[in-house]
Backbone as CSV, one residue per row, in Angstrom:
resi,resn,N_x,N_y,N_z,CA_x,CA_y,CA_z,C_x,C_y,C_z
1,ASN,19.924,22.619,-17.246,18.922,21.817,-17.807,18.315,20.970,-16.726
2,GLU,16.991,20.818,-16.931,16.332,19.986,-15.834,15.852,18.740,-16.581
3,TYR,16.180,17.816,-15.915,16.036,16.213,-16.316,15.077,15.438,-15.585
4,LEU,14.385,14.576,-16.105,13.690,13.487,-15.394,14.284,12.191,-15.718
5,TYR,14.999,11.629,-14.674,15.499,10.356,-14.917,14.711,9.142,-14.515
6,TYR,15.050,8.250,-15.463,14.225,6.954,-15.267,15.162,5.746,-15.583
7,ALA,14.864,4.634,-15.016,15.655,3.437,-15.259,14.977,2.305,-15.778
8,ASN,15.649,1.698,-16.735,15.182,0.202,-17.161,16.017,-0.687,-16.384
9,ASP,15.903,-1.945,-16.968,16.726,-2.977,-16.289,18.206,-2.808,-16.012
10,VAL,18.949,-2.312,-17.065,20.221,-2.134,-16.883,20.846,-1.012,-17.289
11,THR,19.923,0.246,-17.693,20.251,1.483,-18.239,19.476,2.588,-17.274
12,LEU,20.423,3.570,-17.082,19.798,4.888,-16.485,19.637,5.747,-17.795
13,ALA,18.378,6.321,-17.746,17.902,7.116,-18.872,17.546,8.344,-18.396
14,ARG,17.295,9.416,-19.368,16.748,10.689,-18.858,15.943,11.319,-20.088
15,ALA,15.167,12.301,-19.549,14.377,13.018,-20.421,14.621,14.530,-20.227
16,THR,14.801,15.297,-21.229,15.102,16.678,-21.268,13.717,17.447,-20.946
17,MET,13.679,18.138,-19.834,12.339,18.819,-19.533,12.239,20.118,-20.080
18,ALA,12.211,20.232,-21.493,12.092,21.469,-22.194,10.634,21.668,-22.584
19,SER,10.425,22.506,-23.523,9.002,22.660,-24.042,8.498,21.387,-24.637
20,ILE,9.535,20.631,-25.387,9.274,19.258,-25.978,10.216,18.404,-25.231
21,VAL,9.567,17.230,-24.750,10.212,16.180,-24.039,11.022,15.302,-24.904
22,GLN,12.381,15.484,-24.647,13.249,14.524,-25.580,13.903,13.382,-24.608
23,PHE,13.743,12.263,-25.037,14.144,11.062,-24.314,15.450,10.468,-25.010
24,ASN,16.131,10.260,-23.933,17.379,9.741,-24.136,17.685,8.255,-23.426
25,ASN,17.130,7.298,-24.182,17.106,5.861,-23.537,18.566,5.278,-23.265
26,THR,19.591,5.818,-23.631,20.812,5.186,-23.430,21.764,6.301,-22.775
27,PHE,21.251,7.050,-21.965,22.092,8.189,-21.307,23.281,7.448,-20.624
28,LYS,23.173,6.582,-19.743,24.288,5.852,-19.186,23.878,4.386,-18.967
29,THR,24.793,3.524,-19.274,24.708,2.113,-19.171,25.542,1.627,-17.997
30,GLY,25.416,0.279,-17.627,26.181,-0.244,-16.717,25.439,-0.478,-15.431
31,LEU,24.201,-0.347,-15.229,23.512,-0.626,-14.163,23.488,-2.151,-13.975
32,ASN,23.335,-2.766,-12.702,23.184,-4.074,-12.454,21.565,-4.324,-12.693
33,SER,21.210,-5.424,-12.911,19.792,-5.968,-13.214,19.137,-5.556,-11.735
34,GLY,17.831,-5.235,-11.706,17.413,-5.220,-10.364,16.406,-3.964,-10.429
35,PRO,15.983,-3.774,-9.221,15.093,-2.426,-9.070,16.064,-1.396,-9.061
36,HIS,15.705,-0.118,-9.372,16.538,1.162,-9.262,15.954,2.366,-8.802
37,PRO,15.434,2.239,-7.479,14.891,3.476,-6.838,15.909,4.544,-6.812
38,MET,15.494,5.725,-6.762,16.299,6.981,-6.795,16.083,7.996,-5.957
39,GLU,17.114,8.706,-5.265,16.751,9.629,-4.360,17.783,10.718,-4.450
40,THR,17.607,12.131,-4.333,18.510,13.253,-4.139,18.869,13.322,-2.560
41,PHE,20.394,13.415,-2.610,20.929,13.517,-1.243,22.134,14.298,-1.433
42,LEU,22.382,15.345,-0.656,23.584,16.032,-0.738,23.929,16.853,-1.864
43,GLY,22.829,17.097,-2.825,23.104,17.815,-4.038,23.411,16.872,-5.221
44,LYS,23.265,15.550,-4.815,23.439,14.392,-6.029,22.295,13.553,-6.120
45,LEU,22.164,12.884,-7.178,21.131,11.793,-7.465,21.878,10.440,-7.191
46,TYR,21.267,9.666,-6.412,21.710,8.518,-6.163,20.650,7.340,-6.585
47,VAL,21.188,6.397,-7.324,20.266,5.334,-8.004,20.738,3.912,-7.324
48,ALA,19.811,3.237,-6.944,20.152,1.969,-6.470,20.889,0.974,-7.502
49,ASN,21.877,0.189,-7.354,22.673,-0.404,-8.158,23.059,-1.860,-7.568
50,GLY,22.018,-2.684,-7.582,22.280,-3.929,-6.712,22.536,-3.617,-5.223
51,ASN,23.718,-3.969,-4.698,23.978,-3.714,-3.281,24.741,-2.519,-3.202
52,ASN,24.771,-1.644,-4.173,25.533,-0.258,-4.150,24.677,0.800,-4.679
53,LEU,25.346,1.960,-4.867,24.823,3.145,-5.283,25.619,3.836,-6.541
54,LEU,24.707,4.063,-7.450,25.195,4.843,-8.400,25.149,6.398,-8.189
55,GLU,26.168,7.273,-8.500,25.981,8.517,-7.988,26.327,9.495,-9.116
56,VAL,25.171,10.412,-9.574,25.198,11.210,-10.449,25.230,12.747,-9.873
57,ASP,26.481,13.491,-10.263,26.733,14.739,-9.589,25.908,15.834,-10.305
58,SER,26.209,17.099,-9.858,25.570,18.191,-10.379,25.899,18.611,-11.702
59,THR,26.922,17.986,-12.263,27.252,18.182,-13.591,26.817,17.204,-14.609
60,ASP,25.847,16.346,-14.114,25.176,15.305,-14.753,26.274,14.351,-15.335
61,THR,27.185,14.058,-14.377,28.224,13.077,-14.635,28.078,11.964,-13.659
62,ILE,28.170,10.721,-14.084,28.213,9.606,-13.089,29.597,9.677,-12.465
63,SER,29.777,10.006,-11.275,31.186,10.080,-10.629,31.437,8.808,-9.870
64,SER,30.316,7.866,-9.723,30.809,6.427,-9.322,29.414,5.557,-9.560
65,SER,29.788,4.363,-9.999,28.875,3.325,-10.263,28.889,2.403,-8.972
66,ALA,29.681,2.620,-8.091,29.709,1.809,-6.877,30.240,2.793,-5.828
67,LYS,29.406,3.697,-5.350,29.830,4.674,-4.363,30.233,4.185,-3.096
68,LEU,29.472,3.171,-2.623,29.970,2.572,-1.280,31.026,1.478,-1.444
69,ASN,31.960,1.592,-0.493,33.190,0.988,-0.589,33.535,0.312,0.899
70,PRO,33.216,-0.755,1.332,32.692,-1.709,0.458,31.094,-1.522,0.331
71,GLY,30.454,-2.238,-0.661,28.904,-2.163,-0.693,28.267,-2.743,0.326
72,LEU,26.874,-2.938,0.246,26.175,-3.615,1.264,26.656,-5.107,1.277
73,PRO,26.319,-6.051,2.095,26.652,-7.472,2.017,26.187,-7.989,0.531
74,ALA,26.924,-8.838,0.045,26.771,-9.238,-1.488,25.304,-9.840,-1.697
75,ASN,24.771,-10.469,-0.784,23.537,-11.075,-0.965,22.146,-10.123,-0.967
76,TYR,22.377,-8.805,-0.506,21.445,-7.901,-0.421,21.337,-6.943,-1.814
77,VAL,19.990,-6.718,-2.048,19.776,-5.896,-3.060,18.881,-4.594,-2.537
78,ILE,19.327,-3.519,-3.034,18.534,-2.172,-2.467,17.178,-2.128,-3.273
79,ARG,15.996,-2.061,-2.508,14.794,-2.184,-3.017,13.928,-0.625,-2.849
80,ALA,14.512,0.087,-2.031,14.031,1.407,-1.835,15.042,2.298,-1.121
81,LEU,14.907,3.727,-1.570,15.860,4.817,-1.021,15.045,5.892,-0.522
82,LYS,15.204,6.131,0.586,14.619,7.438,1.106,15.543,8.227,2.100
83,LEU,15.133,9.485,2.377,15.804,10.252,3.479,15.406,9.862,4.839
84,ASP,16.001,9.903,5.894,15.580,9.723,7.174,14.569,10.901,7.581
85,GLN,14.092,10.946,8.821,13.334,12.032,9.297,14.013,13.345,9.333
86,SER,15.321,13.237,9.681,15.967,14.560,9.714,16.559,15.054,8.364
87,GLY,16.508,14.210,7.246,17.006,14.469,6.030,18.607,14.389,6.013
88,GLN,19.167,13.935,6.981,20.738,13.862,7.118,21.320,12.548,6.816
89,LYS,20.303,11.553,6.595,20.894,10.220,6.224,20.099,9.643,5.187
90,LEU,20.780,8.978,4.166,20.059,8.291,3.113,19.891,6.818,3.748
91,VAL,18.573,6.368,3.495,18.261,5.113,4.086,18.096,4.074,2.849
92,MET,18.780,2.965,2.874,18.739,1.945,1.823,18.064,0.834,2.402
93,ILE,16.891,0.460,2.056,16.234,-0.617,2.445,16.687,-1.805,1.368
94,ALA,17.158,-2.854,2.035,17.740,-3.919,1.142,17.320,-5.320,1.652
95,SER,17.012,-6.151,0.785,16.547,-7.491,1.471,17.391,-8.662,0.463
96,THR,17.379,-9.720,1.039,17.950,-10.891,0.163,16.951,-11.643,-0.589
97,SER,15.693,-11.361,-0.330,14.687,-12.210,-1.153,14.110,-11.190,-2.273
98,ASP,13.915,-11.569,-3.324,13.321,-10.854,-4.473,11.765,-11.426,-4.774
99,SER,11.343,-12.268,-3.871,10.039,-12.637,-4.125,9.221,-12.548,-2.906
100,GLY,7.976,-12.916,-2.830,7.125,-13.105,-1.691,7.461,-14.139,-0.719
101,SER,8.653,-15.051,-0.993,8.957,-16.023,-0.105,9.114,-15.539,1.369
102,LEU,9.143,-16.485,2.182,9.401,-16.099,3.592,10.834,-16.430,4.113
103,ASP,11.666,-16.693,3.134,13.114,-17.038,3.465,14.132,-15.924,3.465
104,GLY,13.717,-14.784,3.188,14.626,-13.569,2.994,14.940,-12.863,4.360
105,ASP,15.853,-11.959,4.149,16.224,-11.083,5.286,16.252,-9.638,4.996
106,CYS,15.738,-8.727,5.656,15.501,-7.412,5.455,16.327,-6.492,6.359
107,ARG,17.089,-5.421,5.816,17.789,-4.493,6.823,17.639,-2.914,6.000
108,ALA,17.646,-2.076,6.966,17.822,-0.669,6.493,19.337,-0.221,6.783
109,PHE,19.878,0.159,5.764,21.591,0.547,6.022,21.245,2.145,5.775
110,MET,21.844,2.707,6.996,21.864,4.161,6.946,23.312,4.837,6.725
111,TRP,23.108,5.815,5.832,24.447,6.408,5.324,24.189,7.930,5.466
112,GLU,25.222,8.462,6.025,25.458,9.921,6.170,26.040,10.678,5.141
113,GLY,26.503,9.864,4.084,27.190,10.532,2.769,28.671,11.080,3.128
114,GLN,29.256,10.981,4.168,30.424,11.619,4.433,31.647,10.509,4.123
115,THR,31.118,9.363,4.292,32.301,8.209,4.274,31.904,7.153,3.056
116,ALA,32.984,6.460,2.710,32.571,5.602,1.618,31.708,4.225,2.081
117,GLN,31.616,4.002,3.449,30.884,2.908,4.093,29.581,3.416,4.691
118,TYR,28.625,2.634,4.725,27.245,2.844,5.324,27.658,3.134,6.863
119,ASN,26.744,3.598,7.488,27.153,4.103,8.911,26.782,3.014,9.832
120,TYR,25.536,2.590,9.806,24.914,1.427,10.608,23.847,0.829,9.739
121,GLU,23.204,-0.307,10.384,22.148,-1.099,9.792,21.271,-1.265,10.867
122,VAL,19.950,-1.413,10.545,18.753,-1.627,11.502,17.997,-2.868,10.668
123,PRO,17.998,-3.978,11.603,17.174,-4.964,11.053,15.640,-4.834,11.134
124,ASN,14.784,-5.664,10.282,13.692,-5.609,10.077,13.097,-6.898,10.100
125,SER,11.852,-7.292,10.653,11.608,-8.607,10.734,10.828,-9.114,9.476
126,ASP,10.662,-8.176,8.504,9.885,-8.761,7.232,11.097,-9.423,6.411
127,ASN,10.583,-10.309,5.547,11.512,-10.926,4.560,11.886,-10.191,3.414
128,ARG,11.008,-9.172,3.016,11.418,-8.386,1.873,10.571,-6.812,2.026
129,VAL,11.163,-5.895,1.895,10.609,-4.529,1.719,10.580,-4.070,0.427
130,THR,9.398,-3.357,-0.225,9.483,-3.156,-1.495,9.361,-1.607,-1.606
131,ALA,8.829,-0.984,-0.772,8.657,0.651,-0.843,8.798,1.286,0.352
132,ALA,9.127,2.655,0.196,9.394,3.358,1.393,8.846,4.715,1.043
133,LEU,8.368,5.471,2.194,7.915,6.909,1.957,8.323,7.617,3.283
134,SER,8.723,8.803,3.068,8.993,9.836,4.171,8.087,10.813,4.101
135,SER,7.205,10.767,5.083,5.952,11.714,4.997,5.579,12.154,6.349
136,ASN,5.600,13.599,6.451,5.291,14.419,7.689,6.095,13.851,8.762
137,GLY,7.416,13.502,8.554,8.096,13.149,9.475,8.773,11.654,9.473
138,PRO,7.992,10.790,9.891,8.379,9.231,10.076,8.596,8.606,8.599
139,LEU,9.444,7.841,8.664,9.985,6.977,7.435,8.972,5.656,7.493
140,TYR,8.156,5.416,6.561,7.277,4.257,6.365,7.878,3.287,5.368
141,ILE,7.693,2.130,5.730,7.996,1.044,4.844,7.059,-0.027,4.657
142,TRP,7.006,-0.611,3.408,5.913,-1.784,3.129,6.661,-2.968,2.837
143,GLY,6.207,-4.224,3.142,7.007,-5.286,2.993,6.105,-6.579,3.176
144,ASN,6.600,-7.686,2.899,6.132,-8.946,3.088,6.571,-9.436,4.537
145,GLY,5.474,-9.734,5.392,5.768,-10.406,6.596,5.230,-11.778,6.644
146,PHE,5.203,-12.601,7.795,4.877,-13.979,7.743,3.308,-14.016,7.497
147,TYR,2.610,-13.124,8.045,1.103,-13.219,7.920,0.465,-12.296,6.883
148,GLY,1.189,-11.617,6.097,0.594,-10.771,5.160,1.537,-9.515,4.771
149,THR,0.880,-8.641,4.079,1.714,-7.284,3.730,1.849,-6.427,5.055
150,THR,3.001,-5.862,5.304,3.097,-5.058,6.542,3.390,-3.674,6.089
151,MET,2.943,-2.691,6.960,3.316,-1.249,6.849,4.007,-0.963,8.285
152,ARG,5.156,-0.415,8.182,5.789,-0.082,9.428,6.406,1.278,9.453
153,TYR,6.776,1.837,10.490,7.416,3.122,10.669,8.591,3.133,11.481
154,PHE,9.589,3.931,11.091,10.739,3.947,11.919,10.825,4.907,12.865
155,ASN,11.045,4.591,14.213,10.805,5.471,15.281,12.183,6.036,15.721
156,GLY,13.256,5.838,14.955,14.674,6.441,15.238,15.447,5.258,15.630
157,SER,15.072,4.271,16.069,15.819,3.085,16.357,15.373,1.727,15.998
158,GLU,13.995,1.625,15.661,13.692,0.441,15.036,12.328,0.490,14.243
159,PHE,11.906,-0.569,13.542,10.823,-0.466,12.581,9.822,-1.073,13.369
160,LYS,8.618,-0.255,13.539,7.523,-0.734,14.505,6.348,-0.978,13.401
161,LEU,5.545,-2.062,13.862,4.481,-2.463,13.027,3.482,-1.436,13.099
162,LEU,2.956,-0.886,12.156,1.700,-0.050,12.082,0.537,-0.681,11.576
163,ARG,0.485,-1.399,10.472,-0.593,-2.165,9.923,-0.046,-3.446,9.347
164,LEU,-1.000,-4.509,9.621,-0.833,-5.907,8.990,-2.003,-6.086,8.070
165,ILE,-1.713,-6.014,6.793,-2.812,-6.373,5.807,-2.767,-7.613,5.227
166,LYS,-4.025,-8.315,5.694,-4.079,-9.927,5.381,-4.835,-9.941,4.241
167,GLY,-4.837,-11.224,3.404,-5.657,-11.448,2.510,-4.667,-11.726,1.082
168,GLY,-3.482,-12.016,1.248,-2.706,-12.218,-0.151,-2.368,-10.978,-0.985
169,TYR,-2.497,-9.736,-0.434,-2.030,-8.693,-1.208,-0.568,-8.408,-1.482
170,ASN,-0.163,-8.275,-2.234,1.436,-7.756,-2.590,1.711,-6.462,-1.997
171,PRO,2.788,-6.174,-1.535,3.173,-4.751,-1.130,3.342,-3.941,-2.254
172,PRO,3.270,-2.710,-2.373,3.480,-1.816,-3.418,5.095,-1.850,-3.852
173,LEU,5.080,-1.495,-5.010,6.578,-1.425,-5.634,7.067,0.063,-5.135
174,ALA,8.287,0.249,-5.331,9.016,1.403,-5.002,8.466,2.483,-6.122
175,GLY,8.084,3.675,-5.563,7.439,4.428,-6.512,5.846,4.522,-6.443
176,ALA,5.473,3.471,-5.958,3.921,3.385,-6.076,3.356,3.795,-4.529
177,VAL,3.949,4.538,-3.826,3.447,5.143,-2.571,3.741,6.736,-2.602
178,GLU,2.636,7.276,-1.983,2.642,8.783,-2.107,1.832,9.061,-0.939
179,SER,2.074,10.568,-0.663,1.402,10.986,0.651,0.538,12.136,0.097
180,LEU,-0.638,12.469,0.769,-1.547,13.462,0.283,-1.842,14.042,1.674
181,GLY,-1.348,15.134,2.167,-1.606,15.767,3.483,-1.201,14.605,4.480
182,ASP,-2.194,14.370,5.160,-1.833,13.323,6.446,-2.218,11.939,5.968
183,LEU,-2.544,11.677,4.633,-2.687,10.281,4.133,-1.663,9.705,3.485
184,SER,-1.240,8.419,3.654,-0.396,7.720,2.794,-1.262,6.773,1.897
185,THR,-0.869,6.830,0.664,-1.603,6.292,-0.342,-0.642,5.228,-1.207
186,TRP,-1.195,4.031,-1.581,-0.436,3.210,-2.414,-1.143,2.342,-3.239
187,GLY,-0.557,1.767,-4.290,-1.120,0.805,-5.176,-0.461,-0.653,-5.036
188,ALA,-1.380,-1.511,-5.119,-0.731,-2.803,-4.843,-0.991,-3.801,-5.998
């Protein structure tokens, strides 16, 4: 079967992609409150679950609601999931701030999927990152910086500032970014 997965506040849901779409709004429960970006990696679906990952295997079974052991530091919430440039690491963009305030900390946690712990982390000078996009190689992230909305790219060792968007715009939410050829688009 082919499914479209979606999440509300505390439930992972799915729709059967047949000739008639059938929604199952209570497919799996038990998610933590917060954003639930999703990414496929190593043949499984990973869903952000607070400071950890929920794993759905190829048999459509939740094999773990807390895949990482230990999870990310307790005060971090995963806000975006993407694969790195090589497709060999799952990048979990997490921050301590859930608002546009300037008091948060943001980091990218890299995980190769072979161990229960993330492999390493990369700090980011933004207080919050809300979206990520892997397009034509680089990994791009959008967030709140001190002077406005930022767009950064990962060069393999750090996040470099690509654009600063002044004027009080909020960064896009996870899933509100897309690439069209060489263009990156987003809604704010």
